[in-house]
C-alpha positions in Angstrom: -17.2 12.2 32.5 -19.9 14.3 34.1 -20.3 12.1 37.2 -17.6 12.6 39.8 -17.9 9.0 41.0 -17.2 7.7 37.5 -14.1 9.8 37.2 -12.9 8.5 40.6 -13.4 4.9 39.4 -11.6 5.6 36.2 -8.6 7.0 38.1 -8.6 4.0 40.5 -8.6 1.6 37.5 -5.6 3.5 36.1 -3.7 3.3 39.4 -4.5 -0.3 39.8 -3.3 -1.1 36.3 -0.1 0.8 36.8 0.6 -0.9 40.2 0.0 -4.3 38.7 3.0 -4.0 36.4 6.3 -5.5 37.5 8.5 -4.4 34.7 9.6 -1.1 36.4 11.3 -1.5 39.7 11.6 2.1 41.0 14.1 1.2 43.7 16.7 -0.3 41.3 15.9 1.7 38.2 14.3 5.0 39.3 15.3 6.9 36.1 14.8 4.2 33.5 11.1 4.0 32.6 9.7 1.2 30.5 9.3 1.8 26.8 5.7 2.9 25.9 4.4 2.9 29.4 0.9 4.1 30.2 1.9 7.7 30.6 3.5 7.8 27.2 0.4 6.1 25.6 -2.0 8.5 27.3 0.0 11.4 26.0 -0.8 10.4 22.4 -4.5 10.2 23.0 -6.4 13.2 21.6 -9.2 14.5 23.9 -12.0 17.0 23.5 -12.4 20.2 25.6 -14.4 18.2 28.1 -11.6 15.7 28.6 -13.5 12.9 26.7 -11.4 11.1 24.1 -11.8 12.1 20.5 -13.5 9.9 18.0 -13.4 7.1 17.3 -13.7 6.4 21.0 -16.0 3.3 21.2 -14.6 0.7 23.6 -16.0 -2.2 21.5 -14.3 -0.8 18.4 -10.8 -0.6 20.0 -11.2 -4.0 21.5 -11.6 -5.4 18.0 -8.7 -3.3 16.7 -6.3 -4.8 19.3 -7.7 -8.3 18.9 -5.5 -9.3 16.0 -3.6 -8.2 12.8 -5.6 -10.1 10.2 -8.2 -8.3 8.1 -11.6 -9.6 9.1 -13.9 -10.9 6.3 -17.1 -9.5 8.0 -16.1 -6.5 10.2 -19.8 -5.4 10.4 -20.5 -8.6 12.4 -17.8 -7.6 14.9 -19.2 -4.1 15.3 -23.0 -4.6 15.4 -23.3 -2.1 18.3 -20.0 -0.3 18.8 -21.3 2.2 21.4 -22.8 -0.5 23.6 -19.8 -0.6 26.1 -19.3 3.2 26.1 -16.0 5.1 25.3 -12.5 4.3 26.2 -10.8 6.0 29.1 -7.3 6.2 30.7 -7.9 3.2 33.0 -9.1 1.0 30.1 -6.1 1.9 28.0 -3.7 1.2 30.8 -5.4 -2.1 31.6 -5.3 -3.3 28.0 -1.6 -2.7 27.5 0.4 -5.8 27.0 3.8 -6.6 28.5 5.5 -6.6 25.1 6.9 -3.2 24.3 6.6 -3.8 20.6 2.9 -4.6 20.9 2.4 -1.5 23.0 4.1 0.6 20.3 1.8 -0.8 17.7 -1.3 -0.1 19.8 -0.1 3.4 20.4 0.4 3.9 16.6 -3.1 2.6 15.9 -4.7 5.0 18.4 -2.8 8.0 17.1 -3.5 7.0 13.5 -7.2 6.3 14.1 -7.9 9.6 15.9 -6.0 11.6 13.3 -7.5 10.1 10.2 -11.0 8.9 11.3 -12.0 11.7 13.7 -15.1 12.5 11.5 -15.9 8.9 10.6 -19.6 8.0 11.4 -20.5 4.8 13.1 -21.7 3.2 9.9 -18.1 3.4 8.5 -16.4 2.0 11.6 -16.1 -1.5 10.1 -14.0 -0.1 7.3 -12.0 1.9 9.9 -11.4 -1.4 11.7 -9.8 -2.9 8.6 -7.7 0.2 8.1 -6.4 0.2 11.7 -5.5 -3.5 11.6 -3.7 -2.8 8.3 -1.6 -0.2 10.0 0.5 -3.1 11.4 0.5 -5.2 8.2 0.7 -2.5 5.5 2.1 0.5 7.4 3.6 2.4 4.5 0.5 2.1 2.4 -1.7 3.5 5.2 0.7 6.3 6.0 1.0 7.1 2.3 -2.7 7.5 2.0 -2.7 9.7 5.2 -0.1 12.0 3.6 -2.3 12.4 0.6 -5.0 13.7 2.8 -7.4 10.7 2.3 -10.0 10.6 5.1 -12.5 8.0 3.7 -12.4 4.8 5.7 -13.8 3.0 2.7 -10.8 4.0 0.6 -8.4 2.8 3.3 -10.2 -0.6 3.6 -10.3 -1.1 -0.2 -6.6 -0.3 -0.4 -5.8 -2.8 2.4 -7.8 -5.5 0.7 -6.0 -4.9 -2.6 -2.6 -5.0 -0.8 -3.6 -8.3 0.8 -4.5 -9.8 -2.7 -1.2 -8.6 -4.1 0.8 -10.0 -1.2 -0.7 -13.4 -1.9 0.9 -13.5 -5.4 4.1 -15.4 -5.8 7.4 -14.8 -7.6 7.8 -12.5 -10.5 4.0 -12.3 -11.0 3.5 -10.7 -7.6 6.6 -8.6 -8.0 5.3 -7.0 -11.2 1.8 -6.4 -10.0 2.9 -4.9 -6.7 5.4 -2.6 -8.4 2.7 -1.3 -10.7 0.4 -0.7 -7.7 3.0 1.0 -5.7 4.2 3.2 -8.6 0.7 4.4 -9.3 0.2 5.3 -5.6 3.6 7.1 -5.7 2.5 9.2 -8.6 -0.7 10.3 -6.8 1.2 11.0 -3.6 3.7 13.2 -5.5 1.0 15.1 -7.3 -0.7 15.9 -4.0 2.6 16.9 -2.4 3.4 19.5 -5.1 -0.2 20.7 -5.1 -1.0 19.6 -8.6 -3.9 17.6 -7.1 -6.2 18.4 -4.2 -6.7 15.7 -1.5 -10.3 15.1 -2.6 -9.2 14.3 -6.2 -6.5 12.0 -4.8 -9.0 10.0 -2.8 -11.1 9.5 -6.0 -8.0 8.4 -7.9 -7.1 5.9 -5.2 -10.6 4.5 -5.3 -10.4 4.0 -9.0 -6.9 2.4 -8.7 -7.8 -0.2 -6.1 -10.8 -1.1 -8.2 -8.6 -2.1 -11.1 -9.1 -5.9 -11.2 -6.4 -8.6 -11.5 -7.0 -11.3 -14.0 -6.9 -15.1 -13.2 -3.1 -15.1 -13.6 -2.6 -12.3 -11.0 -1.7 -9.6 -13.5 -3.3 -6.2 -14.2 -3.2 -6.9 -18.0 -3.0 -3.2 -19.0 -5.4 -2.1 -16.3 -2.9 0.4 -14.8 -2.2 1.9 -18.2 -6.0 2.4 -18.7 -6.1 4.0 -15.2 -3.3 6.4 -16.1 -4.8 7.4 -19.4 -8.4 7.6 -18.3 -8.2 8.9 -14.7 -4.7 10.2 -13.7 -3.8 12.3 -16.7 -7.2 14.1 -17.0 -7.2 14.8 -13.3 -3.6 16.3 -13.3 -4.0 18.5 -16.4 -7.5 18.9 -17.7 -6.3 20.5 -21.0 -5.4 18.0 -23.6 -1.6 17.8 -24.5 -0.1 15.8 -27.3 3.1 14.9 -25.3 1.7 12.8 -22.4 5.2 12.4 -20.9 5.9 16.1 -20.8 2.4 16.6 -19.4 3.0 14.2 -16.5 6.5 15.4 -15.8 5.2 19.0 -15.6 2.5 18.0 -13.2 5.0 16.0 -11.0 7.2 19.1 -10.9 4.4 21.2 -9.6 3.2 23.0 -12.7 -0.5 23.9 -12.7 -2.8 25.7 -15.0 -3.9 28.2 -12.4 -0.6 29.4 -10.9 2.3 30.9 -12.8 5.6 29.0 -13.0 7.6 32.2 -12.3 6.9 33.7 -8.9 8.2 37.1 -7.7 9.4 37.3 -4.1 11.2 40.0 -2.2 14.1 39.2 0.1 15.9 41.9 2.1 14.5 44.7 0.0 15.4 43.2 -3.4 13.1 41.5 -5.8 13.8 38.0 -7.1 12.1 35.7 -9.6 11.8 32.1 -8.4 11.3 29.2 -10.7 11.2 25.9 -8.9 9.0 24.1 -11.4 11.5 24.3 -14.3 14.3 23.0 -12.2 12.2 20.1 -11.0 11.2 19.3 -14.6 14.9 19.1 -15.7 15.8 17.0 -12.7 13.0 14.5 -13.3 13.9 14.3 -17.0 17.6 13.7 -16.2 16.6 11.0 -13.8 14.5 9.2 -16.3 17.2 9.4 -19.0 19.8 8.1 -16.5 17.5 5.1 -15.7 16.9 4.4 -19.4 13.2 4.2 -18.6 10.6 3.7 -21.4 8.2 6.5 -22.2 4.7 6.6 -20.9 3.5 7.1 -24.6 5.1 3.7 -25.4 3.2 1.9 -22.6 -0.1 3.5 -23.7 0.5 2.6 -27.4 1.1 -1.0 -26.4 -2.1 -1.1 -24.4 -4.0 0.3 -27.4 -2.7 -2.4 -29.6 -3.6 -5.1 -27.1 -7.1 -3.8 -26.9 -7.5 -3.8 -30.7 -6.3 -7.4 -30.9 -8.4 -8.6 -28.0 -11.6 -7.0 -29.2 -14.3 -9.4 -30.3 -14.6 -7.5 -33.7 -10.9 -8.0 -34.5 -10.2 -9.4 -38.0 -7.1 -10.9 -39.5 -6.1 -7.7 -41.3 -6.5 -5.8 -38.0 -4.3 -8.3 -36.2 -1.6 -8.1 -39.0 -1.7 -4.4 -38.9 -1.3 -4.4 -35.1 1.6 -6.8 -35.4 3.5 -4.4 -37.7 3.0 -1.6 -35.3 4.0 -3.7 -32.4 7.3 -4.5 -34.2 7.9 -0.8 -34.6 7.3 -0.2 -30.9 9.6 -3.1 -30.0 12.4 -1.5 -31.9 12.1 1.6 -29.7 12.5 -0.4 -26.5 16.0 -0.3 -24.9 18.1 -3.4 -25.0 17.5 -5.7 -22.1 20.5 -6.0 -19.7 20.3 -9.7 -18.6 23.3 -9.4 -16.4 21.9 -6.5 -14.3 18.2 -7.5 -14.6 16.0 -6.5 -11.6 14.9 -9.6 -9.8 11.9 -10.0 -7.5 12.7 -10.2 -3.8 13.8 -13.7 -2.8 15.0 -14.6 -6.3 18.7 -15.1 -7.0 20.4 -14.0 -10.2 19.3 -16.3 -13.0 16.5 -17.8 -11.0 13.0 -17.5 -12.5 9.8 -17.2 -10.7 8.8 -20.7 -11.9 11.9 -22.2 -10.2 11.2 -20.1 -7.1 7.6 -21.3 -6.8 8.4 -25.0 -7.4 9.3 -25.9 -3.8 6.1 -24.3 -2.6 4.1 -26.4 -5.0 5.9 -29.5 -4.0 5.1 -28.8 -0.3 1.4 -28.3 -1.3 1.3 -31.5 -3.4 4.0 -33.8 -2.0 2.6 -36.9 -3.9 2.6 -35.3 -7.3 5.7 -36.2 -9.3 7.8 -33.5 -10.9 9.6 -33.4 -14.2 12.9 -33.8 -12.4 11.8 -36.8 -10.4 10.4 -38.4 -13.6 13.7 -37.9 -15.4 15.7 -39.3 -12.5 13.4 -42.3 -12.4 13.8 -42.9 -16.1 17.6 -42.9 -15.8 17.4 -45.5 -12.9 15.2 -48.0 -14.7 18.0 -49.6 -16.9 20.0 -50.3 -13.8 17.0 -52.1 -12.2 16.4 -54.2 -15.3 20.1 -55.2 -15.4 19.9 -56.3 -11.7 16.8 -58.3 -12.5 18.6 -60.1 -15.4 21.7 -60.9 -13.2 19.5 -62.3 -10.4 17.6 -64.5 -12.8 
């Protein structure tokens, strides 16, 4: 602040906010400070050379970030004039800290995340940044994963948070499958960035395409992730066409690129060495996939191609019969399903299906609607009622 009087008022507000707290009794606990107290919070705030807080620093913006954890439907309405109340300062931060240490920790994480990721975000993109910072509390690992990829577009963060919200609303096995596909696709992009097979700018484009893959009416991707892998991920990781898509993806995940040699010469203590980290990673990934008994990527893409042929409006009976023959050949290549050690969705017990898991929720939503079990029990009880009616008559 350029005005000395404003700086003095800010400091007075900071002291007043600190003196108003009763959670730290210096006489009884002089060496035990509260968790995430104002001094700790202020130490996380990034500042410019002038002492002003780094962007985003609008007070109205951070008030909306701290106002709740739900993703607003119309964030632009909440931030019509974000710079109207001026920037945040030390006194404002100390005054808006709650008495709950966990809430203070979440607010501190939001400030650190926002200033790290959205330092160059213009005011027109602050509504998307608002969604992203509220999502830090709800979908923390998703937001941190995008941060590790180097994504800096607030629009990408907001779209990913919206998609995560839609996936979280799905129930049972349906939601488990869709969420697993979404998380696996993000993990592939994150790994490719970490081993420098993809630059962060390309990763941001891939994530934009991934979150744009729609879900059908049943809450399934219906082959959309396979089309994203074939049409977006594989061309971005290795531009040159390769017949073996599995070997192509494994090589990219291991860190192999078309511009850098696999073998690198280094010198250590006056002696030359040849380092090959990529080949080792390729063997490790291949052994892991073999141990898991995972199906090949080629198989998943072939199944998607067959499904597209059958679902096409120009499909004929011979085309469908031919596709059915090919599908039987692909089914023979699938590993036998282990029903005893099958992977269940969270919340499902062994042998319990998603239909049985969702039944109590539907009964709570429609308590007056009879179920198949109640109808069967009623049918078994009717003969007893008729017998009682005859005896009484």
